[in-house]
N, C-alpha and C positions, 0 to 999 in steps of 0.2 A: 504494500500500500504506500503510495507516495504521500508527501505532505499535502499536496493539492487535493488528492482524493479524500484524505482524512478531514480536511477542512470542509469540503463539500458535504461529506456525511454528517459532520457535526452540525452544520448549518441547516441541512435539509432533510436528512433521514429521520424517520420516527424512532423513538426509543425502543419500541417493540420490534421493529425490523432489525435494529442493531443488536438487541438482546438475543433474538433468535439466532442470528448468525454467530454471535460470540459464544453462545451455549454450544452450538455445534462444533466450533473450534475447540472449546474447552473439553468436550467429549473426545475429540480426535487426539488431544494431547494427553489427557489424564483419565479417560474412561468415564463411565456414567456413575460409578458408585462412590468413589472416595472423596472426602473433603478432609483436609489436614488442619491441625492446630498445634500450638506449642504452649508451654507454660513458662513465663519468665517473670522475674522481679525487676522492676525499674528502680534503680538507685540514682537519684539526682544529687550528685555529690556537692554541688554549689549552685547558688542562685545569683552569685555576684557575676556581672557580665558587662563588658565594655561596649557591646555591639548595639544595644538599645533598639531592638526591633519594635516597630510601631504597634504590632499586634500582640505583643507578649506582656502578660501581667506577672509572670513568674518572678521576674527580677524585682518587682515592687513589694514582695513580702519581706519579712525580716531577714537581713543578710546572714548567710551561714555558709560554712564549708565543713563537711563531715570529717571527723577524725577517722583514722584507720580502725580504731576500736569500734566506733559507731557503725562503720561499714561492715565490719566483721559480725556484729550483732544482727544487723538487718539481713545479711546473707544467710546466717544460720537459721533465722526465722523462715526465710524463703525455702531453704532445704527441707525443713520440717513440713512445709506446705506442699511439697512435691515439685518445686520449680526445677526445670532442667536447663536453665540458662539465666544469666544476669545481663541486663541491658543497662549500661553505665554511661550516663551523660549529664552535662550540666552547662553552666555558662562559660563564657570566655573570661577567665579570671587570671590576669597576668601575675598575681602574687603567689600562685601555686607552683612550687618547684617540680622539676621533672621527676625527681625521686618519688614524690607523692604518687604520681600516676603509675610508675613502674612497680612500686611496692603494693599498691592496691590491686593491680592486675595479677601480680604474682600471688597475692593472698587469695583472690577469688578463684583463680584457675589452678595453680599448683598445690595450694594447701587445702582448698575446699572442693576442688574438682569441677567447678562450673565452667562451661564454655562462656566466653565473655564477648559480647558485642558492645563496642564502646567507641565514643568520640566521632562526632559528625565531621565532615570535611572542614567546616568552619573552625571547630575546636582544634583539629589537627594542624591546619594552616597556621593558626596563631600560636599553638604550642611550639611548632618548629621555629617560627619567627622570634618568639620571646626567648627561646633557648639558643638562638643563633646557630641553628642546626639544620642541615639540608633535610628535606622531608623524607627522602629514602632512608637516611640513617635513623631518623626518629621512628619510622615505621618498623625498621629492623629491630630496634630496641624494644618497642612495645610488643612486637610479635614474639621476641625471645622471652619476654616476661609472661606471655600467655594470652595475648590478645588473639582472638580467632576470627573476628569479622567486624565490620563497621556498619553503622546505620546510614540510611539515606537522608537524614535530617538536614535542615538548612537550605533546602532547594526551593520550597514553596512554588513560585512561578519564576522560571529563569529566562526572563527577557529584560533588556536594559530598561524599558519603560517601567515594568513592575518592580524591578529591584530598587529603583529610586523611590517608589511609593512604600514598599514593604520594609526595606532595610538597606539604606544607602551605605552603611558601614560594613555590610556583609560581603561575602565573596561575590564577584561577578559570576555569570553563568560559566564563562570559560575557565575561571579559576576553580570553581566547584568541580567542573568536569576533569580538570587536570589533576586535582587531588585524588578524585575517585580512580582515575586511570592509574595513578601511582600505587594506590592501595591494591588494586587488582593485580598490578604487576608484581607486587610483593606477596601475593597469595592471600590477601585479605578480601574475601568475598563480601558482598553487601546487598542491601535492598536499595530501592529508589522510590520516590513518591512525587505526587503533585498535590497542591492544596488550592482549591478553588473557593469562591464565595466572596471575593473582593471586587475590584474594578477590572479584572482581567477580561480580555476580549477573546473571541474564538481563535484569532490568530496567535495570541499569547499562549493559549493552551496547546495548540499544535506545535508551535516552536519549542515549547518546553519538552513535549513528548519526543520531538525529533532530537533534541540535545541528548536525551537519555539513550535513545536508540543508536545514535552514532557512537557513543561511548561503548555501548554493548557490542556493536559491530567490531570495535577495536580489541576489546578485552574479554568479553564473555563473563564478566565478573558479577553482574547483577543476577541475583537468584530470584528476586521477586520485585513486583511493582505494586504500590499501594496508593489508590486515589483517596484523598482526604478532603474534608471541608473545614474551612475556618470556623472556629467557635468564638462567641463574643467574650472578649477578655478586657479590653480597654476602651474608654470613651474616645481615645485619640485615633482609633482605627475602626471606621464604619465597615460593617460586613453586610452583605445582601443575603436574602433567604435563597438557599439552593433547594429547588423543588425535588421531590423524590424521583421524578422521571429524568431530571438532569443528572442526578448522581448515578442512576442506573445506566444512563446513556454513556456517561464517562467510563464506568467500569467496562462496559461492552466495547467501547472504542479502544480502550487500552488493550483488551485481549486481542482485538483484531490488528491493531497497529504494531504491537510488540511480538512479532514473529520470532524474535530471538531472546525473549525473557520467558522462562517456563511457567512462573507462578504469578497469578494475580490475587492479591490479598484483599479481602472484604473488610471494611472498617466497621466491625460491630461495635468497637469501643466508641467511635464517634457518631455513628449513624443509627445505632440501635438494632434490635433483633429483627424487627419486621422487614426493614430495608436490607439488612444483612442476609436474610433468607432469600429474598427476591434476587439479590445480587449474585447468589450462587447459581441462579438460572440465567445469568446474563454475562457469563465469562469467568466469574470468580471460582477458585478451587480451594481457597484457604481462608479461614476466619481470623487470621493473624495470630491471636494469642489469648490465653487467659492472663490478664495483667493483674498481678497480686497487689500492686500498689502503684498509683500514678499521681503525681503532684501537679503536672502541667495542664492536663486536659480534664474536663468534666466527663467522667466515664458514663456511658450508656450501655456498657458492654457486659461481658461474661466474666464472672469473678471466681469460678471454681472449675476443677476438672470435670466434675459430674455435670455441671451446668453446660459446659462446652459439648460434652458428648451427647447429652440430651437434646441440645439445640440442633446439632448436626443430624441426629437420628430423626427428630421431628420434621426436619426439612426434607427428608427423603434420601439421606446419604448414609454412608458408613464413615465413622470417625477414625482418622489415622493420626495418632500422636507422633509428632516429629521433633527433631532437634532444631536449634536455631539455624543450623546449616542445611536444613531440609532433609537430613538423614531420617529414615523412618524408624521410630522406636516401637510402635505397636499398632495393631489394627483392632478397633473395638467393633465387634459385630452388632 
């Protein structure tokens, strides 16, 4: 599918047409029966951030940076709850030394046995810059400490026009892509996403998707793609209502556009169960995760393993529990 074809479909095709085509493509790739999920604990290690995104309220809470002991305590709680991974991310805090990150990753991975997905391209870029270290060397150090993959956070909408509106201090689209390419080169797989619900145009959406697809053509490092919707957080950032049919249409278009990304994750966390179920019939094959704790977004999602498996079963599928890296852990009949 070309960019021009994708733009035409976004503007003129009905959501039902796209959903039908995307579901057929999803069956071709993943079969009719299985829907995957994982269980991870999000640890937001600091809310101190020099980037100041217009849409984020997380930084406006009481400033903190977790100690190694506090992180250890939270990780042990997650292990008892059945988590099979840790998602570790925070703000861009220039006062945190590199040893903090290395010690935390080593604790989580080598001492507690968690696969760790951590540090958005924005965090990694500034971590390298603040430590006067080439990005490849930084990634090698983090990987040696136990980092297994990176999230696709910090992308939102990657066009020059939207970057000025959303976060002018954040990475440009090209910078974000270059960091991701280096992560993939170093063997750190990742996810990618898009967030709609602001003043983005159809052209902005398709340009963003094309940036992701071009990186994937080079590296093959994106394991999944997640369409998101902005949530109301600050009065300084007006959001628009994203209708249910628009969200479903986006999920479907992503499945059709990304011939080279295997998994499309459904945002049950952000969109709720009803839309999440429908999205599984519009190209989605994964419900993202059971998130044991989340401080940034208001969760509308699934909060236990039993709830995840029941949701997938009630939607008409078989639940497959996976790891953060999409390795299959178990099939729930």
